[in-house]
C-alpha positions as CSV (number, residue, x, y, z in Angstrom):
1,M,-5.9,211.7,-21.5
2,Q,-6.0,211.5,-25.2
3,F,-3.8,213.3,-27.7
4,T,-3.1,213.5,-31.5
5,I,0.3,214.0,-32.9
6,K,0.5,215.4,-36.5
7,N,4.1,216.7,-36.5
8,I,7.2,216.4,-34.4
9,E,6.6,219.7,-32.7
10,D,3.4,218.3,-31.1
11,W,5.5,216.0,-28.9
12,Q,6.6,219.0,-26.8
13,E,3.0,219.9,-26.1
14,I,2.1,216.4,-25.1
15,V,5.2,216.1,-22.8
16,N,4.3,219.5,-21.2
17,K,0.8,218.1,-20.3
18,I,2.1,214.6,-19.1
19,V,4.9,215.7,-16.9
20,P,2.7,217.3,-14.2
21,E,0.6,214.1,-14.2
22,L,3.5,211.8,-13.4
23,Q,2.9,210.5,-9.9
24,H,4.5,207.1,-10.1
25,N,8.1,206.0,-11.0
26,I,7.0,203.5,-13.7
27,L,5.8,204.4,-17.2
28,L,4.8,201.6,-19.5
29,L,5.2,202.7,-23.1
30,K,3.4,200.7,-25.7
31,G,3.3,201.2,-29.5
32,N,4.2,199.4,-32.7
33,L,7.7,199.7,-34.3
34,G,8.3,203.3,-35.4
35,A,5.4,204.7,-33.4
36,G,7.5,207.3,-31.6
37,K,8.3,205.7,-28.3
38,T,12.0,206.9,-28.3
39,T,11.0,210.3,-29.8
40,F,8.6,210.8,-26.9
41,T,11.3,209.7,-24.4
42,Q,13.8,212.3,-25.9
43,F,11.3,215.1,-25.4
44,L,10.4,213.8,-21.9
45,L,14.0,213.7,-20.8
46,K,14.7,217.1,-22.1
47,K,11.7,218.4,-20.2
48,L,12.9,216.7,-17.0
49,G,16.2,218.7,-17.4
50,S,18.5,215.9,-18.7
51,T,21.3,217.0,-21.0
52,D,22.2,213.4,-21.9
53,E,21.9,212.2,-25.4
54,V,18.8,210.0,-25.6
55,S,18.8,206.9,-27.9
56,S,16.8,203.7,-28.2
57,P,17.8,201.0,-25.8
58,T,17.0,198.3,-28.4
59,Y,20.4,196.6,-28.2
60,S,21.6,197.7,-24.8
61,I,18.2,196.7,-23.2
62,V,18.5,199.6,-20.7
63,N,19.9,203.2,-21.0
64,E,20.6,205.4,-17.9
65,Y,20.0,209.1,-17.9
66,N,20.6,211.8,-15.3
67,T,18.1,214.4,-14.4
68,P,18.0,216.9,-11.5
69,Q,15.3,214.7,-9.9
70,G,17.3,211.5,-10.1
71,K,18.1,208.6,-12.4
72,V,15.8,207.7,-15.3
73,Y,16.1,204.2,-16.8
74,H,14.8,203.6,-20.3
75,F,14.1,199.9,-21.1
76,D,13.4,198.1,-24.3
77,L,12.1,194.6,-23.5
78,Y,11.3,193.8,-27.2
79,R,14.1,191.2,-27.6
80,L,13.5,189.5,-24.2
81,K,11.7,186.2,-24.6
82,N,10.4,185.5,-21.1
83,I,10.2,186.8,-17.5
84,D,13.4,185.1,-16.4
85,E,15.4,187.2,-18.9
86,V,13.8,190.4,-17.5
87,Y,14.8,189.4,-13.9
88,D,18.3,188.6,-15.3
89,I,18.9,192.2,-16.2
90,G,18.0,193.2,-12.6
91,I,14.9,195.1,-13.4
92,E,13.7,195.1,-9.7
93,E,16.8,197.0,-8.6
94,Y,16.3,199.6,-11.3
95,L,12.6,200.0,-10.3
96,D,13.6,200.4,-6.7
97,N,16.3,203.0,-7.3
98,A,14.9,205.2,-10.1
99,F,13.2,208.6,-10.2
100,L,11.5,207.1,-13.3
101,C,11.6,203.9,-15.3
102,I,10.3,204.1,-18.9
103,I,9.6,200.6,-20.2
104,E,9.1,200.0,-23.9
105,W,7.5,196.7,-24.9
106,P,6.5,195.8,-21.3
107,E,4.3,192.9,-22.3
108,V,6.8,190.2,-21.3
109,Y,6.9,191.6,-17.8
110,E,3.4,193.1,-17.5
111,E,1.9,190.6,-15.1
112,E,4.6,191.6,-12.6
113,F,3.3,195.2,-12.5
114,Y,0.0,194.1,-11.0
115,G,-0.1,195.6,-7.5
116,L,2.4,198.3,-8.4
117,K,1.5,201.9,-9.2
118,Y,2.4,202.9,-12.8
119,H,1.4,205.0,-15.7
120,K,0.6,203.5,-19.1
121,M,1.0,205.3,-22.5
122,S,0.0,203.9,-25.8
123,I,1.1,205.3,-29.2
124,N,-0.8,204.2,-32.3
125,N,0.8,205.2,-35.6
126,T,-2.0,205.5,-38.1
127,G,0.4,206.5,-40.9
128,E,-0.7,210.1,-41.1
129,Q,-0.7,210.8,-37.3
130,R,-0.2,209.2,-34.0
131,E,-3.0,208.7,-31.5
132,I,-1.8,208.8,-27.9
133,S,-3.5,207.7,-24.7
134,F,-2.1,208.2,-21.3
135,D,-3.3,207.1,-17.9
């Protein structure tokens, strides 16, 4: 699926189309700094029924949110330097116990996803708009 975001209100429409397509509990979220990964996550959590305040997990590495469907974990792996650091945060336990894991900057751990079922979303900020691909 391909989408274009021209203003903040467009995020809701994108989320409305993506939520019915979520079949796996892992969503890899790629995009450059400031692309809108956390903004997307805020709209997604609201759509999933969470009343929690959603913020970037840049410093905490992982944030936990409640939804009627179960726990959602939002990761930011940007500051992690290698796969050992990812295992040190206990990512496997989160993956095993989550309704959904949203993982920003998954590149440091991406090889470990081979063999697992997941969705991937890329956000490209062109300056005037954002180009989104979801599969």
